[in-house]
C-alpha positions as CSV (number, residue, x, y, z in Angstrom):
1,M,37.4,-60.7,-41.5
2,H,40.7,-60.9,-43.1
3,L,43.3,-58.2,-42.3
4,N,46.1,-57.4,-44.6
5,W,49.0,-56.5,-42.3
6,S,51.0,-54.9,-45.1
7,G,48.6,-51.9,-44.9
8,L,50.5,-50.9,-41.7
9,I,53.4,-49.7,-43.8
10,P,51.5,-46.8,-45.5
11,I,49.8,-46.0,-42.3
12,A,53.1,-45.6,-40.5
13,G,54.6,-43.7,-43.4
14,G,51.7,-41.3,-43.6
15,I,51.8,-40.7,-39.9
16,Y,55.5,-39.9,-40.1
17,L,55.0,-37.6,-43.1
18,L,52.2,-35.8,-41.3
19,L,54.2,-35.4,-38.1
20,A,57.2,-34.2,-40.1
21,S,55.2,-31.7,-42.0
22,F,53.9,-30.2,-38.7
23,R,57.5,-30.2,-37.3
24,I,56.6,-32.6,-34.5
25,V,59.4,-35.0,-35.5
26,R,62.8,-34.0,-37.0
27,L,63.6,-35.0,-40.5
28,G,67.3,-35.2,-40.0
29,K,70.3,-33.9,-38.1
30,N,70.8,-30.9,-40.4
31,P,68.3,-28.2,-39.5
32,E,68.9,-26.1,-42.5
33,A,68.3,-28.9,-44.9
34,S,65.2,-29.9,-43.0
35,E,63.8,-26.4,-43.1
36,L,64.5,-26.2,-46.9
37,W,62.7,-29.5,-47.4
38,L,59.7,-28.3,-45.3
39,R,59.4,-25.1,-47.2
40,K,59.5,-27.0,-50.5
41,F,57.3,-30.1,-49.6
42,G,55.6,-29.1,-46.3
43,P,52.2,-27.9,-47.7
44,M,52.0,-30.9,-50.1
45,S,52.9,-33.3,-47.2
46,K,50.0,-31.9,-45.1
47,I,47.6,-32.9,-47.8
48,L,49.2,-36.2,-48.9
49,G,49.9,-37.5,-45.4
50,P,46.2,-38.1,-44.5
51,I,45.5,-39.5,-48.0
52,I,48.4,-42.1,-47.5
53,I,47.0,-42.9,-44.1
54,L,43.5,-43.5,-45.4
55,S,44.8,-45.7,-48.3
56,G,46.8,-47.7,-45.7
57,V,43.6,-48.2,-43.6
58,G,41.7,-49.3,-46.7
59,Q,44.5,-51.7,-47.6
60,F,44.6,-53.0,-44.1
61,F,40.9,-53.8,-44.0
62,G,41.0,-55.2,-47.6
63,L,38.9,-52.5,-49.2
64,F,41.1,-52.2,-52.3
65,R,41.3,-55.6,-53.8
Protein backbone atom coordinates (compact mmCIF):
# COMPACT_ATOMS: atom_id res chain seq x y z
CA MET A 1 0.00 0.00 0.00
CA HIS A 2 1.33 3.38 -1.02
CA LEU A 3 0.65 6.29 1.34
CA ASN A 4 0.51 9.86 0.08
CA TRP A 5 1.97 11.90 2.95
CA SER A 6 0.68 15.19 1.53
CA GLY A 7 -2.77 14.11 2.70
CA LEU A 8 -1.70 15.04 6.23
CA ILE A 9 -1.95 18.74 5.37
CA PRO A 10 -5.75 18.80 4.85
CA ILE A 11 -6.18 16.45 7.81
CA ALA A 12 -4.32 18.86 10.10
CA GLY A 13 -6.07 21.90 8.60
CA GLY A 14 -9.49 20.31 8.98
CA ILE A 15 -8.77 19.36 12.59
CA TYR A 16 -7.64 22.91 13.37
CA LEU A 17 -10.71 24.37 11.65
CA LEU A 18 -13.01 22.06 13.59
CA LEU A 19 -11.30 22.81 16.92
CA ALA A 20 -11.45 26.55 16.20
CA SER A 21 -15.14 26.39 15.29
CA PHE A 22 -15.90 24.74 18.66
CA ARG A 23 -13.70 27.32 20.44
CA ILE A 24 -11.22 24.72 21.72
CA VAL A 25 -8.24 26.55 20.21
CA ARG A 26 -7.90 30.31 19.84
CA LEU A 27 -7.87 31.89 16.41
CA GLY A 28 -5.71 34.83 17.37
CA LYS A 29 -4.78 37.25 20.09
CA ASN A 30 -7.69 39.61 19.46
CA PRO A 31 -10.79 38.08 21.10
CA GLU A 32 -13.22 40.53 19.45
CA ALA A 33 -11.99 39.69 15.97
CA SER A 34 -12.05 35.98 16.78
CA GLU A 35 -15.62 36.19 18.01
CA LEU A 36 -16.67 38.11 14.90
CA TRP A 37 -15.02 35.48 12.68
CA LEU A 38 -16.70 32.66 14.61
CA ARG A 39 -20.13 34.28 14.32
CA LYS A 40 -19.63 34.71 10.58
CA PHE A 41 -17.89 31.44 9.64
CA GLY A 42 -18.43 29.16 12.67
CA PRO A 43 -21.49 27.22 11.44
CA MET A 44 -19.95 26.68 8.02
CA SER A 45 -16.66 25.58 9.62
CA LYS A 46 -18.45 22.93 11.66
CA ILE A 47 -19.64 21.39 8.39
CA LEU A 48 -16.56 21.92 6.24
CA GLY A 49 -14.02 20.79 8.87
CA PRO A 50 -15.05 17.10 8.79
CA ILE A 51 -15.35 17.19 4.99
CA ILE A 52 -11.78 18.50 4.72
CA ILE A 53 -10.58 15.83 7.16
CA LEU A 54 -12.27 13.07 5.15
CA SER A 55 -10.83 14.35 1.89
CA GLY A 56 -7.38 14.40 3.51
CA VAL A 57 -7.82 10.80 4.68
CA GLY A 58 -8.87 9.82 1.18
CA GLN A 59 -5.86 11.60 -0.28
CA PHE A 60 -3.56 10.00 2.30
CA PHE A 61 -4.68 6.48 1.37
CA GLY A 62 -4.71 7.24 -2.34
CA LEU A 63 -8.46 7.00 -2.90
CA PHE A 64 -8.56 10.09 -5.12
CA ARG A 65 -6.21 9.48 -8.01
